N, C-alpha and C positions, 0 to 999 in steps of 0.2 A: 182800433180797427172798427170801420163803420160795420154795423150789422144789418143795413137796409137792403143789402143783396145776398144772393147765394147763386150757386153755379149749378148748371144742369149738363150733363154729358149728352150730345147730340147723337151718339151711337147706342148707348143702353138706356138713357133717360134717368141715369141715377143722380139723386140731387146731393151736393155737398156744402158745407159752411166754408167760409173762406179760411177757416183755419185748418181745414182738412186737407186741401189741396192748392197747389200754386198754378200749374200748367195744364196737364191733361189727366183725364180720368185715370186713376191708377190700375183699374181691372183691364180696360180697354187698351192702355197704352201697351200692355204685354203682347197684343197681337201685332203691333207694328214692326216691319222688317225693313222699311226704308225703301222698298220697291214699289209700295202703293201709297196714296194719300192716307195720312195718318188718321186712325180712328180714336176717339176719346177726347175729341175737342170740346171745349167747355163753353156753354152759352150763359152769360150773365143776366139774371133776372132780378126784378125788384118788388117791393110790396107795393104794387099798382093801386090796390084798394085804398092803402093808407095815403098814397100821395094824392089820390082823387079827393078824399074827403077832408084832407089838409089844406088844399088850395082851391080858390075858386077857379072853375073851369075856364071862364073868359079871360082870367088872369094868368094862366099858364102859357108860357111861350110868348108873352106880349112883347118882350124887349130881347134884343140880340146880345144877352149877357150870360156869362156862366152860371151866374147865381139863379137863373131862371130855370136851369136844369142839373142843378147840382144833385138833387134828390135822385137823378137817373145815372149818377156816376159814381165809381167805386172809392171816392176820396172824401176826406172829411171837409175839406175848405176848398173853395175856388182860389184861394190865395197860394195854394200849393203849386198851381200851374205857373208856368214860366211868365216872366214879364213881357216877353215877346208877343206881338200880336198874331197869334195862331187862331187860324178860323176867322169867322165874320168877313169872309172873302166876299166880293161883289157878285151880284147875280145880274147880268147885263140882259136887257129886254131886246130882241131884235125882231123883225117881221121879213116874212119871205121876200121882201123887195131888197133887203139888205145882203142876204145871202143869195147868192145866184142860183137857186133850185133849178132854174130853167136850163141850167147846163148839163144837169144829170137826171132831172125828172122825166119820166115817160108820160105824165100826164100833159095834156095840152088842151088849149082853148082856141076860140075863134082867132084870137088876136096872135096865137102862134108862141105866145111868151111862155106857156106852161107853168105860170105861178099859180100857187096855192092861195085860195081865199081865206083870210082870217087866221091864218096860221101864225103863232107865235113861237119863237125859240128863245130860250134863256141860256145864257152860257154861263156856267159856274166856275169862275176862274180862280182856281186853287193854287195857281202859279205865283200868286201874290202872298203865299205863306212866307215865313221868314227865310226858309232855305229853299224856296221856289218849287215846293211840291206838296201834293195831298197829305203825304207821309207825316208832315209835322202834327197832324192832328193826333195820329196813334203816338208818336213820341211823346208829344206834350203830356198826355195823360198817364203814359207808362212812367215817365220821369217823375211826374207829380205824386204818384202812387209810392214810387220808392223813396222820394224825399221824405214821406210822411211814415216810412216804415224805417227810416235811417239807413237805406242802402245807398251806397255811392258809386258803385261800379257795375255798368249795364253793357251787355254785349248783344250784337244783333249780326245776321247774315244779311247780305244785301247785294243786288246788282248795282246799286248806287245811291238811289233815292232814299231809302230807308235808312241807309248808313249815313249819308251826309245829314239827314234829317236828325238823327240820333244825337250826332256828332254836334251839331248845332245847338240843339235844344239842351243837351248836357252842359255845354260851353255856357250858356245862360244860366244854368242851375248850379254851377261849380261841381258837377259830378264827373266821373271818368266814363269815356265810351271806348269800347273796343270792337272794330268792324272788321269782319271776315267778309272779303268781297272778291270775286272772280277777277283775275288778272286782266280779264279782257274788259272789263268795266269801261264806260266812257271817261276819258282823263278829266273831264270838267268835275265829274261827280268824286273821283278820287281826289282831286284837288281840293274841293270843299272839305272832305272828310279830314284831310292834313291841315288845312288852314284852321279848322275849328281845333284843332289840338287833340284829335283823338288818335287812338293806337291803331294803326291800320295794319291788318294781316291779309295781305294778297294771297289767294288761293289759285293753284295750278289746276283749274277745273271749272266746273259750272257752278250756277247759283245753289242747285241742290247739293253738290260737294261741300260748299260754304256753309249751307244751312246744318249739314249734318256735323260738320266740325265745330260748329258754334254751339251744338247740342252737347256735344262731348266735352267742350271747354266748360259750359255751365256746369255740368256734373262734376267734373274735375276740380275746377277753382271756386265753385261755389257762387259765381257771377249770375246777377239777375239778368234774364234773358226777354228781349223784346221781340223776339221773332214773330212774324205773321203767324196768327191762329194758334200757334203754340202758346203764346201769351195771350189769355182771353180778352186782356184789356185793350189789345190793338183794335179790335172790333169796336170797343166801346167808346174810343177815341174818334174812330172814322164815322160813328153813326151821326156824330153832332151835325154833319153836312146835311143829313135829312131835316133836322130841327131847324136849320137856318133857311133851306129852301121853304120850308112850310112858314116860316115867320116872314121871309122875304116876298113871297108870293100872296101876303095878307090873308093867311089861313087857308088858301085854296090849294089844291092838289093839281100837279101837272097830269096830263094824260099818260105821258112816258117820260122815262129817264134813262138816257144812253151812258153807260158805264163801261170803261175799258177794264179787262179783266185779264189777270195773270194767275196769281193764287187763289183768288176768290175771296179775298179779304175785305177789298173796297167795297164789292158789291154786296157782300153779306153785311158790312156795316151800313150801307144805304138801306138794306132790307131792315136792319135791326131798328134803324132810327124810326122809321115809319111804323114798326110794328110796335114799338114804345108808344108812339102816337095813337095808334089804335087800341092798345090797351088801356089807355087813359081816356077813351071815349073822345079824343079831340078830332078824330077822322073815322070814317065808317068803312072806308077801303084802303088799300095800298094801290099806288099807281103801277101800271105796267114797267117794270124794270128790265131793259134792254142790255143783256150781255153781249159786249162786242170783243171779240178776239182777232187777233192776226191768224190767216190761214197756215201760216208757219209755225205758231205755236197756239193750238186749239184743243189744248188737253183737257180742258172743262167742257165746253160746248159739244165736242165730238164723242164724249161720253156720257152726256146726259141722259140719253135715252137707251143705254146698254145695261145689261145684268151686271156686268163687271167692268173694272177700270183696266183700260190699256194706255200706256203712255207711248208716246213717240217724241224723238228727240227735236228740239226746236231750233229754228234758224231764221228769227225774224229781225228786223232792224229795229223793232221797238223792244229795246232792251228790258225796260222796265216790267213788261209783261211776258217776258221769255221764261217760261217755267216747264220743266219736264213732268215734275211731281207736284201738282197744285195742293198745297197744305190746307187749303179750307174747301176742298171738293166736296166733301158730304154735306157740309152746311149750306154750300151755295145751291147744291143740287136739291136739298130740301126745301130752301126758300122759293126756288124757281118753281117747283112742283106745287108747293102749298099755295103760293100767290100767283100762278098762271104767268110767270115771266116769259119773257121771250129771248131770242139769242140770234147773233149773224156774226159771220166770219168776214173779214176784209183783207185783201192781198196787202203786201207792203208797199206796192205802187199806189194802191188805193189811200193807203195811210199818208204818204209823201204828198201826194196830189191834195187830199184834205188840208194837211198842214200849210201848204202854199195858198189854198183858196181861203182858208181861215184867216191866215195873215194878210193877204191882200185886202179883204173885205171888213175887217173887223180890227186890225192893228194888235192882235193878240197872237204871239208866236208860240206854238205848242210844241213840245217834243213829240216824237212818234207815238210813244204809248198814250199820251194824252190825247194826240190828234185822231187816235183809232176811235175813240168814241163819236168824233165830229164824222169821221168816214163812214161809221155804221149808220149814223142819221142820213147822210147823203145817199147811201145805198137803199136805205129803206124808202127815200123819197123816189128814186131811180126804180123801185119796185111797187109804187103805188100804195105806200104802206103808211105814209103820213097824212093824216085825215085832215080836211078843211075844217077850219075853227078850232085846231087842238093846240095845247101847250105842251111844249116839249124841252126838257131840260137836258143839256148836253154837259157832263161833267169832264172839264179840262183839269188834268191832275198834276200837269208839269211844265215847266218853261222850256221852250226850245233851247235856250242858251246852255242846257244841260248836255245836249248832244248835238253840237254844230256838224259833226262829220257826217251826220245822217242825211243832211240835206244838200251837202255840196255838189252832188250830182245833178240837182235841178237848178241850180244858179250858177253864174259866171261873173266873176269880178271884173269889171272892165279895165282896160288897159289905161295907164296913167297918160295924163296930157301935159304938155307945155304951153299950150295957147288955147284960147278959144277957138280958133281956126281948125282945131282938131276933132271937135265935137261934132 
């Protein structure tokens, strides 16, 4: 096992070696009762001083290769990762003329078009991962770690994307995946799980119910668990997106990064990646990260400024960010407070509208959860919060083909014709 990393509990700050703990801080885990976001989530830390002294600063993160950041991962070799092309997703640069901000912005100029000057938008399209979602980043690292430890069976709870991701990556690694998913999960995602050969266990309940059952199964059967935040390496896999943004923007930082938020694991991963760069003195600040949630599932941002966490049932069309008890709430809260993050909620109508605008103007079809980040950016623009000459990254986390039912209400399939006279 690698000895270049260690764990630190975000609740009590106690540090652990990799041989002492696997999932949560043993002391803090005792306080968890399933009704609140779990305490004891572990943060993975590295010997940043050693990494800085062993590599030339200008050479770090020069190329888009796993070998460039292997010392910031809990695996011994990048060859343990799947042969599938996980990550290295495109970062498309657009300007305000490509995206019709004039339709939603309150800013106006003499020409009446309301376009912002010098604004650049970068779409990080993670729908191009092997199973068409951002979740492949976490699955790839978890499966690689399991492979190095001789672990063959991996379990996860999922609303669909994490499950189909784990199933697909496990198939490529010849590992067995067991997925607990709500029976209400989109059919396309359940189909993926089964096609990849995983064992699907439908749960008559919510994602939170599936999560608890998967934890029980882990303890009962000894399966290795990939669950968000519960397994600290999910965040380590997801942080790589920040490394890629840094590389693809030629070592410059965006002003803002818009991130769709459910459990809080993706946004924590984005923060963690930039924080690693900060620890290596490759950057001198962390960009403003904007947490975007659906108004109908806002259990993170609604509680950020409260003394205690209060959950409310979710009912959003964006299933991938529909969470009653966000498992990585406490880490997300700490990151947002420490690095002065921002947040915004969007309606389901704004999410679907954003998906249509994105599709029509860029050719990228995003599922509702992914389109939420774009909706957040549009809403920011409408509130005059997008600055001129700013650089804004929008994280698109999944393909629209994963949930076709969500957009049926805004499209209409034309009637079939028999001749051109009917057009």
